[in-house]
C-alpha positions as CSV (number, residue, x, y, z in Angstrom):
1,M,-110.8,-7.0,-1.4
2,K,-113.2,-9.4,-2.2
3,H,-116.5,-8.4,-0.2
4,S,-119.5,-10.9,0.4
5,Y,-123.8,-9.2,0.8
6,T,-126.6,-11.4,1.5
7,T,-129.3,-10.1,-0.5
8,S,-132.5,-9.3,1.0
9,G,-136.4,-10.5,-0.7
10,T,-134.4,-12.1,-4.4
11,C,-134.2,-15.9,-5.0
12,A,-130.3,-14.9,-5.2
13,K,-128.3,-15.2,-1.4
14,M,-125.7,-14.5,-2.0
15,I,-123.8,-12.1,-3.4
16,T,-119.3,-12.1,-3.5
17,F,-117.6,-9.4,-5.9
18,D,-113.7,-7.3,-5.3
19,K,-114.2,-4.1,-4.9
20,D,-110.2,-1.9,-5.4
21,E,-109.4,1.4,-3.6
22,N,-110.7,3.4,-6.3
23,G,-114.6,1.9,-5.9
24,I,-113.8,-0.9,-9.0
25,I,-115.8,-4.0,-9.0
26,T,-114.4,-6.7,-10.9
27,D,-115.0,-10.7,-9.7
28,V,-118.8,-10.1,-9.6
29,E,-120.5,-14.0,-7.9
30,F,-124.4,-14.6,-7.9
31,Y,-125.6,-17.9,-5.5
32,G,-128.7,-18.6,-5.8
33,G,-131.6,-17.5,-8.6
34,C,-131.3,-16.5,-13.0
35,N,-128.0,-18.1,-13.7
36,G,-127.7,-17.2,-17.4
37,N,-129.6,-13.9,-16.4
38,L,-127.1,-12.6,-13.2
39,K,-123.4,-14.5,-15.5
40,A,-124.7,-11.7,-18.0
41,I,-125.3,-8.8,-15.4
42,S,-122.1,-9.7,-13.9
43,K,-120.3,-9.5,-16.6
44,L,-121.0,-6.7,-18.1
45,V,-120.3,-4.6,-14.7
46,N,-116.4,-6.4,-14.8
47,G,-114.1,-3.5,-13.4
48,M,-117.5,-0.5,-13.9
49,P,-117.1,1.8,-10.7
50,A,-119.0,0.8,-8.1
51,D,-121.2,4.1,-8.1
52,Q,-122.5,3.5,-12.1
53,I,-123.6,0.4,-10.9
54,A,-125.6,1.6,-8.1
55,K,-126.8,4.5,-10.4
56,I,-127.1,2.0,-13.4
57,L,-129.4,-0.7,-11.3
58,S,-130.9,0.7,-8.1
59,G,-134.6,-0.1,-8.2
60,N,-134.9,-1.9,-10.0
61,T,-137.7,-4.8,-9.4
62,C,-138.1,-8.2,-10.9
63,G,-142.0,-9.1,-11.2
64,N,-144.2,-7.0,-8.4
65,K,-140.5,-7.8,-6.1
66,P,-140.0,-4.7,-4.1
67,T,-136.3,-5.7,-5.4
68,S,-134.1,-7.7,-7.5
69,C,-130.9,-9.2,-8.0
70,A,-129.6,-6.4,-9.6
71,D,-131.4,-4.1,-6.6
72,Q,-129.7,-5.8,-4.2
73,L,-126.3,-5.6,-6.9
74,A,-126.6,-1.8,-6.3
75,K,-126.5,-2.0,-3.0
76,A,-124.3,-4.6,-2.2
77,V,-121.3,-2.5,-4.0
78,M,-122.0,0.8,-2.6
79,S,-122.1,-1.1,1.3
80,V,-118.4,-1.4,1.7
């Protein structure tokens, strides 16, 4: 099922992804932000369980911001 998540505190404004009945995440897309880095993150997490993505990426910061696009992805996949 396709989900969308509005980010907070990052250059990317939205994240969309699919999450299946087993919690597996696929088709992650970021809207805005650092294009190359976010494409790489999307490829790296493709096919991973949501809880594993959250465990790895949660708490990651960007510069002096208290969050990052990766941290927002962790929040997004656990929000549904």
